[in-house]
C-alpha positions as CSV (number, residue, x, y, z in Angstrom):
1,X,6.9,3.9,0.1
2,X,6.8,7.3,-1.6
3,X,4.9,7.7,-4.9
4,X,3.8,10.4,-7.3
5,X,0.2,9.7,-8.5
6,X,-0.8,11.2,-11.8
7,X,-4.0,13.3,-11.8
8,X,-5.9,10.5,-13.6
9,X,-5.0,8.0,-10.9
10,X,-6.0,10.4,-8.1
11,X,-9.3,11.2,-9.7
12,X,-10.1,7.5,-10.2
13,X,-9.0,6.7,-6.6
14,X,-11.1,9.5,-5.1
15,X,-14.3,8.7,-6.9
16,X,-14.4,5.0,-7.9
17,X,-13.4,1.7,-6.6
18,X,-10.4,-0.3,-8.0
19,X,-6.7,-0.2,-7.9
20,X,-6.3,3.6,-7.6
21,X,-8.8,3.6,-4.7
22,X,-6.8,0.8,-3.1
23,X,-3.7,2.9,-3.3
24,X,-5.4,5.8,-1.5
25,X,-6.4,3.3,1.2
26,X,-2.7,2.3,1.5
27,X,-2.1,6.0,2.5
28,X,-4.6,5.7,5.2
29,X,-2.9,2.5,6.4
30,X,0.5,4.2,6.4
31,X,2.0,2.0,3.7
32,X,2.2,4.7,1.1
33,X,3.0,8.4,0.9
34,X,1.6,10.4,-2.0
35,X,3.8,13.2,-3.2
36,X,2.2,16.0,-5.3
37,X,3.0,19.5,-6.4
38,X,1.1,22.8,-6.5
39,X,0.8,22.3,-10.3
40,X,-0.8,18.9,-9.9
41,X,-3.1,20.0,-7.2
42,X,-4.3,22.9,-9.4
43,X,-4.8,20.4,-12.3
44,X,-6.7,18.1,-10.0
45,X,-8.9,21.1,-8.9
46,X,-9.7,21.9,-12.5
47,X,-10.6,18.3,-13.3
48,X,-12.9,17.7,-10.3
49,X,-14.7,20.9,-11.1
50,X,-15.7,19.6,-14.6
51,X,-19.4,19.2,-15.1
52,X,-19.1,15.5,-15.7
53,X,-18.1,15.0,-12.1
54,X,-20.8,17.2,-10.6
55,X,-23.3,14.3,-10.2
56,X,-20.7,12.2,-8.4
57,X,-19.8,15.1,-6.0
58,X,-23.5,15.6,-5.3
59,X,-24.0,11.8,-4.6
60,X,-21.1,11.9,-2.2
61,X,-22.5,15.1,-0.7
62,X,-19.2,17.0,-1.1
63,X,-17.7,19.8,-3.1
64,X,-14.4,20.1,-5.0
65,X,-13.0,22.3,-2.3
66,X,-13.8,19.7,0.4
67,X,-12.2,17.0,-1.7
68,X,-9.1,19.1,-2.1
69,X,-9.0,19.8,1.7
70,X,-9.2,16.1,2.5
71,X,-6.5,15.3,0.0
72,X,-4.3,18.0,1.3
73,X,-4.2,16.2,4.6
74,X,-3.0,13.0,2.9
75,X,-0.2,14.3,0.6
76,X,3.2,15.8,0.8
77,X,3.5,18.9,-1.5
78,X,6.9,19.5,-3.2
79,X,7.4,22.3,-5.7
80,X,10.1,21.0,-8.1
81,X,12.2,22.8,-10.5
82,X,11.4,22.0,-14.1
83,X,13.5,19.4,-16.0
84,X,16.2,20.9,-18.1
85,X,15.6,18.6,-21.0
86,X,12.3,17.4,-22.4
87,X,11.9,13.7,-21.6
88,X,8.2,12.7,-22.3
89,X,6.4,12.9,-25.7
90,X,3.9,15.1,-23.8
91,X,5.8,18.0,-22.3
92,X,3.1,18.3,-19.5
93,X,4.2,14.9,-18.2
94,X,7.7,16.2,-17.6
95,X,6.3,18.0,-14.5
96,X,5.5,14.6,-13.0
97,X,9.0,13.3,-13.8
98,X,10.5,16.4,-12.2
99,X,8.4,16.0,-9.1
100,X,9.3,12.4,-8.7
101,X,13.0,13.2,-8.9
102,X,12.8,16.2,-6.6
103,X,10.7,14.3,-4.0
104,X,12.8,11.1,-4.2
105,X,9.8,9.1,-5.1
106,X,10.1,5.3,-5.4
107,X,7.2,5.0,-7.9
108,X,5.4,7.0,-10.5
109,X,1.8,5.8,-10.9
110,X,-0.1,6.7,-14.1
111,X,-2.6,5.5,-16.6
112,X,-1.0,7.9,-19.2
113,X,0.5,5.9,-22.1
114,X,3.1,8.6,-22.7
115,X,4.5,8.2,-19.2
116,X,4.0,4.4,-19.1
117,X,5.9,4.0,-22.4
118,X,9.0,5.4,-20.6
119,X,9.0,2.5,-18.2
120,X,11.1,4.5,-15.7
121,X,12.8,7.8,-15.2
122,X,16.0,8.4,-13.2
123,X,15.6,4.8,-11.8
124,X,12.0,5.4,-10.7
125,X,9.6,2.8,-12.1
126,X,6.5,4.2,-13.9
127,X,3.6,1.7,-13.4
128,X,-0.2,1.4,-13.6
129,X,-2.1,1.5,-10.3
130,X,-2.6,-2.2,-10.1
131,X,1.1,-2.9,-10.3
132,X,1.8,-0.1,-7.8
133,X,-0.7,-1.7,-5.4
134,X,1.1,-5.1,-5.8
135,X,4.5,-3.4,-5.1
136,X,3.2,-1.4,-2.1
137,X,1.6,-4.5,-0.5
138,X,4.4,-6.8,-1.4
139,X,2.2,-9.0,-3.6
140,X,4.5,-9.1,-6.6
């Protein structure tokens, strides 16, 4: 299954246990492919360099660059064209929608209420991480 994971889901999955982490484990098991874009990778890099994550990175004995290197081996990068019309209440979220369409994703996974309120885009369900995990593992 191919999925676009919003930055908030990736950060949670990389640094904490729970459904987002379980999704990343599904990548390691071959049940899930994460699709991302250069813009989302840049945003992720900015987020994991924030001071509030510094103590977590130290505890894990890693750096933001090392985290990004590991993630780069787990994802497929697609550089989509922007949407022609604004869809989401938050225009930044349209980049995620454009990516999902361009990459032929089967799921968009987010904790962002602006995205979740859409329910789906172009036939692609937009769900929280726990629901995505149930879909990926067949435990609906």
